[in-house]
C-alpha positions as CSV (number, residue, x, y, z in Angstrom):
1,M,0.0,0.1,0.3
2,D,1.7,3.1,-1.4
3,E,1.7,6.9,0.3
4,V,-1.6,7.9,-1.7
5,E,-3.4,5.0,-0.4
6,T,-2.5,5.4,2.9
7,D,-3.8,9.6,3.1
8,L,-6.9,8.8,1.4
9,L,-7.9,6.0,3.6
10,D,-6.5,8.3,6.6
11,E,-8.5,10.9,5.1
12,H,-11.8,9.2,5.1
13,C,-11.3,7.5,8.4
14,R,-11.0,11.4,9.7
15,K,-13.8,12.6,8.0
16,L,-16.0,10.1,9.5
17,F,-14.6,10.9,12.9
18,G,-15.7,14.5,12.5
19,I,-19.3,13.2,11.1
20,C,-20.1,11.0,14.1
21,E,-19.5,13.7,16.3
22,K,-22.1,15.8,14.9
23,L,-24.5,13.6,13.2
24,T,-28.0,14.8,14.0
25,Q,-29.6,15.0,10.4
26,S,-29.8,13.3,7.2
27,S,-27.6,16.1,5.5
28,S,-24.7,14.1,6.5
29,L,-25.8,10.8,4.6
30,D,-24.4,11.8,1.4
31,S,-20.8,12.2,2.7
32,I,-20.9,9.3,5.0
33,C,-22.1,6.9,1.8
34,D,-19.1,8.3,0.0
35,S,-16.5,7.6,2.6
36,F,-18.2,4.1,3.3
37,R,-18.0,3.4,-0.6
38,Y,-14.2,4.2,-0.9
39,L,-13.4,2.2,2.2
40,R,-15.3,-0.7,1.1
41,N,-13.8,-0.9,-1.9
42,S,-10.4,-0.4,-0.6
43,C,-10.8,-3.5,1.5
44,A,-11.6,-5.2,-1.7
45,S,-7.6,-4.5,-2.7
46,G,-6.6,-7.1,0.4
47,I,-5.8,-7.8,3.8
48,E,-3.5,-4.6,4.0
49,H,-6.1,-2.5,3.6
50,Q,-8.2,-4.3,5.8
51,N,-5.8,-4.2,8.7
52,Y,-5.2,-0.5,8.3
53,I,-8.8,0.4,8.4
54,A,-9.3,-1.9,11.0
55,D,-6.3,-0.8,13.2
56,H,-6.8,3.0,12.5
57,D,-7.8,4.6,15.5
58,R,-10.6,6.5,14.1
59,G,-11.2,3.7,11.6
60,L,-13.2,1.1,12.8
61,P,-14.4,2.5,15.9
62,C,-15.9,5.4,14.1
63,I,-17.4,3.5,11.5
64,V,-19.6,1.6,14.2
65,K,-20.5,4.9,16.1
66,V,-21.6,6.3,12.7
67,L,-23.8,2.9,12.0
68,E,-24.9,3.4,15.8
69,S,-25.9,6.8,15.0
70,I,-27.5,6.4,11.9
71,T,-29.5,3.3,13.2
72,K,-30.4,5.6,16.6
73,S,-30.6,9.3,15.7
74,L,-32.0,9.1,12.2
75,P,-35.5,8.3,11.1
76,C,-36.2,5.5,8.9
77,S,-36.0,6.2,5.2
78,E,-34.6,4.9,1.8
79,E,-31.4,7.2,2.3
80,R,-30.8,6.3,5.7
81,N,-31.1,2.3,4.9
82,V,-28.8,3.1,1.7
83,C,-26.0,4.3,4.0
84,L,-26.9,1.4,6.2
85,R,-26.3,-1.2,3.5
86,L,-23.0,0.3,2.5
87,G,-21.8,0.4,6.2
88,V,-22.5,-3.2,6.5
89,Q,-20.8,-4.1,3.2
90,L,-17.9,-2.2,4.2
91,L,-17.9,-4.7,7.7
92,G,-18.0,-7.5,5.3
93,N,-15.2,-6.5,3.0
94,M,-13.0,-6.1,6.0
95,T,-13.3,-9.7,6.6
96,V,-12.9,-11.7,3.6
97,G,-10.1,-14.3,3.7
98,N,-8.9,-12.5,7.0
99,D,-9.3,-14.4,10.2
100,E,-7.6,-11.4,12.3
101,T,-10.1,-8.8,11.4
102,K,-13.1,-11.5,11.8
103,K,-12.4,-11.6,15.3
104,V,-12.0,-7.6,15.6
105,V,-15.3,-6.9,13.6
106,W,-17.3,-9.4,15.7
107,Q,-15.9,-8.3,19.4
108,K,-16.4,-4.4,18.4
109,C,-19.7,-4.8,15.7
110,S,-21.5,-7.8,17.6
111,N,-24.3,-5.5,18.7
112,I,-24.6,-3.2,15.3
113,L,-24.8,-6.4,13.3
114,S,-27.3,-8.1,15.8
115,S,-29.7,-4.7,15.4
116,T,-29.4,-4.3,11.8
117,I,-30.3,-8.2,11.3
118,R,-33.6,-7.1,13.6
119,C,-34.1,-3.8,11.7
120,G,-36.7,-3.4,9.1
121,D,-35.0,-3.2,5.9
122,Q,-34.5,-6.8,4.4
123,K,-31.6,-5.8,2.4
124,S,-29.7,-4.4,5.1
125,A,-30.6,-7.6,7.1
126,N,-29.4,-9.8,4.7
127,Y,-26.0,-8.2,4.5
128,A,-25.6,-8.4,8.3
129,A,-26.1,-11.9,8.3
130,M,-24.1,-12.4,5.3
131,V,-21.4,-10.6,7.4
132,V,-22.0,-13.0,10.4
133,Y,-22.1,-16.0,8.3
134,N,-18.9,-15.1,6.7
135,I,-17.3,-14.4,10.4
136,F,-18.1,-17.9,12.0
137,L,-17.8,-20.0,8.5
138,G,-15.5,-23.0,9.4
139,R,-14.7,-21.5,12.9
140,L,-18.1,-21.8,14.6
141,N,-17.9,-23.8,17.9
142,E,-19.7,-24.0,21.4
143,E,-17.6,-21.4,22.9
144,N,-18.7,-19.1,19.9
145,W,-22.3,-19.5,19.6
146,Q,-22.7,-19.4,23.6
147,E,-22.2,-16.0,23.2
148,F,-25.4,-15.1,21.4
149,D,-28.3,-14.0,23.2
150,A,-31.8,-15.0,22.5
151,A,-32.6,-12.1,20.7
152,F,-29.8,-12.5,18.3
153,V,-30.9,-15.8,17.6
154,S,-34.6,-15.0,17.0
155,G,-33.2,-12.3,14.9
156,I,-31.3,-14.4,12.8
157,I,-34.6,-17.1,12.4
158,A,-36.7,-13.9,11.6
159,A,-34.5,-12.7,8.8
160,A,-34.4,-16.5,7.3
161,I,-38.1,-17.0,7.4
162,S,-38.4,-13.7,5.7
163,G,-36.4,-14.8,2.8
164,S,-32.8,-14.0,3.9
165,E,-30.5,-16.8,2.0
166,Y,-28.1,-15.9,4.8
167,G,-30.0,-16.1,7.1
168,L,-30.5,-19.7,6.5
169,F,-27.0,-20.4,6.3
170,I,-26.5,-19.4,9.7
171,V,-29.1,-21.3,10.9
172,E,-27.8,-24.3,9.0
173,L,-24.1,-23.8,10.7
174,L,-25.8,-23.5,14.7
175,L,-27.7,-26.7,14.0
176,K,-24.6,-28.4,13.6
177,S,-23.5,-27.4,16.6
178,K,-24.1,-29.2,19.7
179,G,-26.3,-28.4,22.4
180,F,-28.0,-25.1,20.3
181,L,-31.7,-26.2,20.0
182,T,-31.4,-27.2,23.6
183,K,-30.7,-23.8,24.7
184,Y,-32.3,-21.8,22.7
185,Y,-35.7,-23.7,21.2
186,S,-37.6,-22.6,24.3
187,E,-37.0,-19.0,23.7
188,L,-38.3,-18.8,20.2
189,S,-41.8,-17.9,19.0
190,P,-44.0,-20.7,17.4
191,E,-43.7,-19.4,13.9
192,Q,-40.0,-19.5,14.3
193,K,-40.4,-23.2,16.0
194,Y,-42.2,-24.2,12.9
195,Y,-39.5,-23.0,10.8
196,I,-36.5,-24.3,12.3
197,L,-38.2,-27.4,12.4
198,D,-39.1,-27.8,9.1
199,V,-35.5,-26.8,8.0
200,I,-34.2,-29.9,10.2
201,S,-36.5,-31.9,8.7
202,S,-36.0,-30.9,5.3
203,N,-31.8,-31.3,5.8
204,V,-32.1,-34.8,7.7
205,S,-33.7,-35.9,4.5
206,A,-31.7,-34.2,2.1
207,I,-28.6,-35.8,3.6
208,S,-29.6,-39.1,3.3
209,N,-30.2,-39.0,-0.5
210,D,-27.4,-36.6,-1.2
211,D,-24.0,-36.6,-0.3
212,T,-22.8,-33.7,-1.8
213,T,-25.1,-31.9,0.8
214,K,-24.2,-33.8,3.9
215,E,-22.0,-31.7,5.7
216,S,-23.3,-28.3,4.9
217,R,-26.9,-29.3,5.8
218,K,-25.9,-31.8,8.9
219,V,-28.0,-31.6,11.8
220,H,-26.1,-32.3,15.2
221,L,-27.9,-35.4,16.6
222,S,-28.4,-33.6,20.3
223,S,-31.0,-31.5,18.2
224,I,-32.7,-34.9,16.8
225,Q,-32.3,-36.5,21.0
226,F,-33.7,-33.1,21.9
227,I,-36.8,-33.2,19.7
228,S,-37.7,-36.8,20.7
229,H,-37.9,-35.8,24.4
230,Q,-40.0,-32.8,23.6
231,F,-42.4,-35.4,21.4
232,C,-42.5,-38.3,24.4
233,A,-43.5,-35.3,26.5
234,S,-46.1,-33.6,25.3
235,S,-47.4,-35.4,21.7
236,D,-50.3,-36.4,23.8
237,S,-52.3,-33.1,22.7
238,I,-52.5,-34.2,19.5
239,L,-55.5,-36.4,20.5
240,N,-57.2,-33.4,21.8
241,I,-58.4,-31.9,18.5
242,R,-62.0,-32.5,17.7
243,S,-62.3,-30.8,14.5
244,F,-60.3,-31.1,10.7
245,C,-61.0,-27.3,10.7
246,K,-58.4,-24.9,12.0
247,V,-60.4,-23.5,14.4
248,E,-63.8,-24.8,15.9
249,A,-66.7,-23.1,14.2
250,N,-67.8,-22.1,18.1
251,Q,-64.3,-20.7,18.8
252,A,-63.3,-17.2,18.9
253,S,-60.1,-17.0,17.3
254,E,-58.4,-14.8,20.1
255,N,-58.7,-17.7,22.5
256,L,-56.7,-20.0,19.8
257,S,-53.5,-19.2,21.4
258,Q,-54.6,-19.8,25.1
259,D,-55.7,-23.2,24.1
260,I,-52.3,-23.7,22.5
261,S,-50.5,-22.8,25.8
262,D,-52.6,-24.9,27.9
263,D,-52.9,-27.8,26.1
264,G,-50.0,-27.7,23.8
265,D,-49.6,-27.0,20.1
266,P,-50.8,-29.3,17.5
267,C,-48.8,-27.8,14.9
268,E,-45.5,-28.2,16.8
269,V,-45.9,-31.9,17.7
270,S,-46.8,-33.0,14.1
271,K,-43.7,-31.2,13.1
272,W,-41.7,-32.8,15.7
273,L,-42.6,-36.1,14.2
274,D,-42.0,-35.1,10.8
275,V,-38.4,-34.4,11.9
276,L,-38.6,-37.8,14.2
277,S,-39.8,-40.0,11.1
278,S,-37.2,-38.3,8.5
279,A,-34.4,-38.7,10.7
280,S,-35.4,-42.5,11.2
281,G,-34.9,-43.2,7.3
282,N,-31.4,-41.4,8.0
283,E,-28.6,-44.2,8.7
284,E,-26.7,-41.2,10.9
285,Y,-29.4,-40.8,13.7
286,L,-31.5,-44.3,13.0
287,S,-29.3,-46.0,15.8
288,S,-29.7,-43.4,18.3
289,L,-33.7,-43.3,17.6
290,Q,-33.2,-47.3,18.1
291,D,-32.1,-47.1,21.2
292,D,-35.0,-44.7,22.6
293,G,-37.6,-47.1,24.0
294,E,-39.6,-44.3,25.3
295,L,-40.1,-43.0,22.0
296,L,-41.2,-46.1,20.5
297,I,-43.4,-46.9,23.4
298,Q,-45.3,-43.2,22.8
299,A,-45.5,-43.7,19.2
300,V,-47.3,-47.2,19.7
301,F,-49.2,-45.2,22.2
302,L,-50.5,-42.5,19.6
303,L,-50.9,-44.8,16.8
304,K,-53.4,-47.2,19.1
305,S,-54.9,-44.1,20.9
306,I,-55.7,-42.4,17.0
307,L,-57.1,-45.8,15.4
308,L,-59.6,-46.3,18.7
309,V,-60.6,-42.8,18.3
310,G,-61.2,-42.6,14.8
311,K,-63.1,-45.9,15.1
312,L,-65.2,-44.1,17.8
313,A,-66.0,-41.4,15.7
314,E,-66.9,-43.3,13.0
315,D,-68.9,-45.2,14.9
316,E,-71.1,-42.2,15.9
317,G,-71.0,-40.9,12.4
318,D,-68.7,-38.2,12.7
319,L,-67.3,-38.5,9.5
320,Q,-65.7,-35.0,10.0
321,H,-63.3,-36.3,12.8
322,P,-59.7,-35.4,11.7
323,F,-58.7,-39.4,12.5
324,V,-61.4,-41.0,11.0
325,P,-59.9,-42.7,7.6
326,M,-61.1,-40.6,4.6
327,Q,-61.5,-43.5,1.9
328,K,-64.3,-42.7,0.2
329,L,-63.1,-40.1,-2.8
330,S,-66.6,-38.4,-2.4
331,A,-65.7,-37.6,1.1
332,V,-63.2,-34.8,0.1
333,G,-66.1,-32.6,-0.9
334,L,-67.9,-33.1,2.3
335,I,-65.4,-31.4,4.2
336,Q,-66.4,-27.8,5.0
337,P,-64.7,-25.2,2.6
338,E,-63.0,-23.5,5.6
339,C,-60.9,-26.4,6.1
340,D,-57.4,-26.9,5.1
341,I,-57.2,-30.8,4.8
342,E,-53.2,-31.0,3.9
343,G,-52.3,-27.8,5.9
344,H,-53.8,-29.2,9.2
345,P,-51.8,-31.0,12.1
346,V,-52.7,-34.0,11.7
347,H,-52.4,-34.2,7.9
348,G,-50.1,-37.6,7.4
349,F,-49.8,-37.8,11.3
350,K,-50.9,-41.5,11.2
351,R,-48.6,-42.3,8.6
352,N,-45.6,-40.5,9.8
353,L,-46.3,-42.7,12.9
354,V,-46.3,-45.9,11.0
355,R,-42.9,-44.8,9.3
356,L,-41.3,-43.8,12.2
357,I,-42.4,-47.4,13.9
358,G,-41.1,-49.4,10.8
359,N,-37.7,-47.3,10.3
360,M,-36.9,-47.9,14.0
361,A,-37.7,-51.7,13.3
362,W,-35.1,-52.3,10.6
363,K,-32.5,-54.8,11.2
364,N,-33.2,-54.3,14.8
365,K,-34.5,-57.6,16.8
366,T,-35.3,-55.9,19.8
367,V,-37.3,-53.0,18.3
368,Q,-39.1,-55.8,16.5
369,N,-39.6,-58.0,19.2
370,K,-40.4,-54.9,21.8
371,V,-43.3,-53.9,18.7
372,L,-44.7,-57.5,19.2
373,E,-45.3,-57.2,22.6
374,L,-46.8,-53.8,22.7
375,E,-48.9,-55.6,20.2
376,C,-48.6,-53.1,17.8
377,V,-48.3,-55.4,14.3
378,P,-52.2,-55.5,13.9
379,L,-52.2,-51.9,14.3
380,I,-50.2,-51.4,11.6
381,L,-51.6,-53.9,9.3
382,D,-54.9,-51.8,10.2
383,C,-53.1,-49.3,8.1
384,C,-53.1,-50.7,5.0
385,N,-56.0,-48.7,3.5
386,I,-56.2,-45.8,1.7
387,D,-56.8,-43.0,3.7
388,E,-56.6,-39.2,2.2
389,R,-56.1,-37.7,5.1
390,N,-52.6,-39.9,5.5
391,P,-51.2,-40.0,1.9
392,F,-48.8,-43.3,1.1
393,I,-49.6,-44.8,4.3
394,T,-50.7,-48.2,2.5
395,Q,-46.9,-48.2,1.0
396,W,-45.5,-47.2,4.6
397,A,-47.5,-49.9,6.3
398,I,-46.1,-52.7,3.9
399,M,-42.7,-51.4,4.4
400,A,-43.1,-51.5,8.3
401,I,-44.6,-55.1,8.2
402,H,-41.8,-56.2,6.0
403,N,-39.2,-54.5,8.6
404,L,-40.8,-56.0,11.5
405,C,-40.7,-59.6,9.9
406,D,-37.4,-59.3,8.4
407,G,-35.2,-62.1,10.4
408,N,-37.6,-62.1,13.3
409,V,-39.7,-65.8,13.1
410,E,-42.0,-64.7,15.9
411,V,-43.5,-61.8,14.0
412,Q,-43.8,-64.0,10.5
413,E,-45.9,-66.3,12.8
414,V,-48.1,-63.8,14.4
415,I,-48.8,-62.8,10.5
416,W,-48.8,-66.2,9.4
417,S,-51.5,-67.3,11.8
418,L,-53.9,-64.3,11.0
419,K,-57.2,-66.2,8.7
420,R,-58.6,-64.7,5.9
421,E,-62.3,-64.4,6.9
422,G,-63.8,-63.2,3.3
423,V,-63.0,-59.8,1.0
424,I,-64.0,-56.3,2.1
425,N,-64.9,-54.1,-0.9
426,P,-63.8,-50.6,-0.3
427,D,-66.3,-47.7,-0.9
428,F,-63.7,-45.9,-2.7
429,L,-63.6,-48.6,-5.5
430,K,-67.5,-49.0,-5.4
431,E,-67.3,-45.3,-6.5
432,M,-65.0,-46.3,-9.5
433,G,-67.6,-49.1,-10.6
434,L,-65.1,-51.9,-9.2
435,R,-65.3,-54.5,-6.9
436,L,-62.8,-57.5,-5.3
437,H,-63.5,-60.6,-6.5
438,D,-63.0,-63.9,-4.6
439,S,-62.4,-66.8,-6.8
440,G,-61.8,-69.3,-4.1
441,S,-58.3,-69.7,-5.3
442,E,-54.9,-67.5,-3.7
443,K,-55.6,-64.9,-5.8
444,I,-58.2,-61.9,-5.6
445,S,-58.8,-59.8,-8.5
446,I,-60.5,-56.7,-9.2
447,I,-63.5,-56.8,-11.5
448,P,-66.4,-54.3,-13.0
449,L,-69.7,-53.9,-10.6
450,P,-72.7,-55.7,-12.3
451,K,-74.8,-53.4,-14.2
């Protein structure tokens, strides 16, 4: 770095120092933007420029002070936001490829980065998230993230929900850390919990199918174990649902949040199960889940309860009950227009229970025998019928039976002892003008209904 460059850098640093002493109105924003642009572009020239600005007594300290003054003293406007974006971009360029400035910028600028992530300007928030991501990429450890307060973590997730890709990248970085979810989960809002559970479910599914994303999208085992614990402790609340609509017709919407806090949140329970059923299909987490006896017992209990509640409701003629299997194609039209079947918490819930139990039984005789002891084999066989409320449940039930029978003579004998008592013609076949035909041989065929 030659003398001219040094003089220009020094000039802009001193210029910022003079501005930050008297910044009270937006008239100074143009001058600040000019200095931010010059310093930002200079940092792109290399480590020497980055170090000079970081070490200058009127460099980084003044940058931070100006940014704090902009966010606290000036009213929100596009001009102010442009200035804020430039300042954050400057901090980002200071950290590129420079481990020393990463430490300094985080030490001195963590508060301003945190507040910018939570500001109303999405571009500024995304730039701030980018800086944080670059600072901690490759060096995030338990000691680092333990410094984060709940507001910072909440702000990162909020930015990710708003569409910040770097917010999502930071969430994925944090999920790779041991104990992260355990520490911060209770501090999150319901929306933030739903989001992070969706990210976990997506990532544990993705890394089982694509090795190229395995490291970047990995979720620490402690997070899966934490979710399993939550599910075992609070998933009974799903049984309290009485309608397939999101809110009962006679229930005021303002009371919904109170009901959730008192009885548990069915949406959250459903997403816990979605994570666990997805993780059970991934060898990285399967052995831990197979060792979790409490999880297996809870899954079997819920499946048994759901089938029982569904049968009782069906016997009473309550076909709108969410646990009554929807086997008639015409039944879809009977659901009230305001009800969102696919968006309801119990949509796919029974299927995911079967999926979880079946995956846990894979090549594990201890689990197979426990399922047999809990008399769950007939329950899974009972799930082999089509159910619009649980897409692909038939396929998952068949897979579960396969995994239970694999290498286990006792389970095979239970199924072998079942006797065929006749053929039941499902209503959905009748609606299509078809029926099952038993000719007395080992084969059952599908034929048209007589005209």
